[in-house]
C-alpha angles and dihedrals in degrees: 000000000000123000097266093052088048091051093052092048091050089052092051097050091046088055091052091048094048089055094049117113121250093234141088121298149113124273128198130200120212130201129222090279095056094255123141107246102172137016122195139167130219143186086219114026098193095050094043097048093046092052087071093062098058119118097245109067135145119255097258095048091049092051085055094048091050090061099044111113100161140015127208128172142188118222115216136180103244141021089245091058089051092052092050092044093050088051092050094049092048091053093046100043099023093208118212097240099043123096110258132203109245108212117137094168126102106218121198125248133199113242126210108194125219102236139121083259104027119208128215121212145138122267140163095204121068099211106122110113113243094355125143118238124205119190146341096232115206089186105056091191090067091051092050094046087054094049092048090050094052090047092052094043102044107014090229110193113258100189118111099232119130095234124195132187090238091052090053090050092050091049095242094147134064132210111262133201093277089071097050092050088050094247093121135036095225099251088157091074098034098264085127122039124234090241091055090047093050090047090054090049089052091058092043087056091056092050090050089055090052098253092137095144092055093051089050090052093050093048092047090051092049091046093052092047091052092047092050087052087049091241091141102162092056091043088053092052089055089048090058089053093046090054091048090056094046088052092047090048091050091056096046118079104268107190101185140336089222096056118085123183123337146128131242131204131181131170139198118188143176131180098289107031146006129221115214129190124200126196120184108197122198124183088347094306129107108243096165127037112170130165123186143161131242120203114223120225109169111023091277115190122240087249093057089045094053093045089055091047095052093050089047095048092048092056096038094055100026092239122161103212119221104158124019123191112208138172089239141003120281133175106249112182094205123121122250095006121137117198119210125194102189122204095186142353134054094325095051085050089056091047090051088049090053090052091050088055090052094049093047090051090057092047093049091048090052094050093048088051092048091045088058093041111026091182087065092066092046093051090047092052092048092049092048089053096045087051094047092051096035089234119175095233140014110288094237095160116040122177124197129196130201130170129215132190139139108232089325098308122122090007112192141156136210132211120195123189128212123195116191091354089301128108114261097199094179089066097051112117133194123211129198107210109238111170104042125086119203132359100321109145094179097053090041090053093048091052091052095046093044090049093046102047096038087060089049089054093048094046095039091237119171111262121233119258092229140013121209119194121203094237146042136271098322094055093045092052095050090051092047092053090058100038098044107018102038104024096027093223122150103219119147112244124206132177134209110210124198128214127234089281091057092250123139104250109155142031114216129197141168134033112304085029118242129192113258113224101238118147111241090228096050118110095241091055091051093049090051088049091054089050089054092048091050095053090046089051093047093051095045095048089052093049090048093050092047093047093045089051091053094045092053096041118121142174090274089065089062095057111098112229097026112112135185092276094054091043093052091047091053094047092046090050100039098027094220142033089243091059092045086055089050092053117102124237094258094057089049096049091047090058102036105022131258098289104041093037088058091046092056095043092051092045089053098045099033093220127108115251136191105249093200110109107221119175 
């Protein structure tokens, strides 16, 4: 579009805005192809739409404005009508620049059919004409528990026959297995009247709406009345139902006996999306718990997102809101709704519960994504570590060191290597300490680091992105002296320090070292602790193997040409090295052969012998 065309368009749009009413309504922006690209609502249409065309706008709004070719609007009586109309138009046209509910799942409903003898069953398709639907149920176990309760309490028929009262009178139907196993009362042949069946359905409807307390009270009243009339068998049947309801209520999530009916919303958002949780509380119990995502398009505020979510959930679940619990005040142009922002008490507990659902949804989504793409988790952890330590690049290769000795004996060290936060076992290395006498961990660490990175320099091997020592400030400083002062290398050095219970409790970095603020229950800290445990295990296992080899070493090990098989055969035959040494040349040659027998005999006696056997 050239300047002249842009000028004419701006003039036409300005004309439309100048003629807009100063009352509530919904406005729609169209692109050059005549598609709706944005739907909004306003208390004052003229003022709201003109605000888009001021000079100072954020980048996303400016992109929208650049694509507007036409503006239309619908004037309504109230702001509430404007809100509902906006929601309806967004769902119908799904404009590119409007926030959209991201929900690709098909959750099941409970269907209550409209028949003379209604049926109750689960479905994912709302197709039955005139039927009532309850749900959707994001937690299917809750739905099946509720269906099982209804069938146990009221013996509602589960056959698929379209049953009419006239058909029952004419004897068109027959008893099925459900009746014989006491899962149905036999309404199909008149053993349960239509009035009794419909009364049961009315109580089922109350249960499906979450009014468990009301149903219990009715059952209790009937039970007490029957007991007073000494109709004890009928009273006992009602008591069984009453107990079933109590068991179900104990399993369901009862929030509080003092809270009645209310709705709770909470939100957690970032630059691209928001996660919203909705709880519907009836008689103090959670009957709906629903968490979903909203994709942001225009830098919408949390207030705008929550307002959209409230309208959307009201329409989705058919809820008439009376009291809504929110994390902050928002302006909701809906009649007879009170907004509560609790600071303490049961309602604050509900708000916290809603936020836990939001956070769990976020964690679960991340885990699902990382399960499908494991490298995503590794990159995330490397990014978190880089940001925590303020490194210049991602720590793709990390090397960890640890020493092991027993009062200076059998001193060894281990180096484990992690690449992309996963162990690279082919790069693990073991070191026998050669230049240090006695139990000097600092000097042992310096020897190993010096040997390793001197060789790296000679062979031009790529250096690691991060070194982590198994220890605190002292270990870090002794490694730094070798790496920076002697070898003149620039490798970041961190340390994992332990508390007096020998548990890893802090990550150190820098010189002088400072504690890095990582939560001990965070995934990154747990991964670093696992790295420390791995290098400790590796060094200890090498030390134990070296010590065991020294302790089991004998004179046979010093004889060249005598391997494990020969050694085992000698010990099995003579029972000890002492008895092998006491054996004569003939015995050894008889067991091992002329050549090897002579080799063993000479090795044990350190004197040359004639290997010819002359009798």
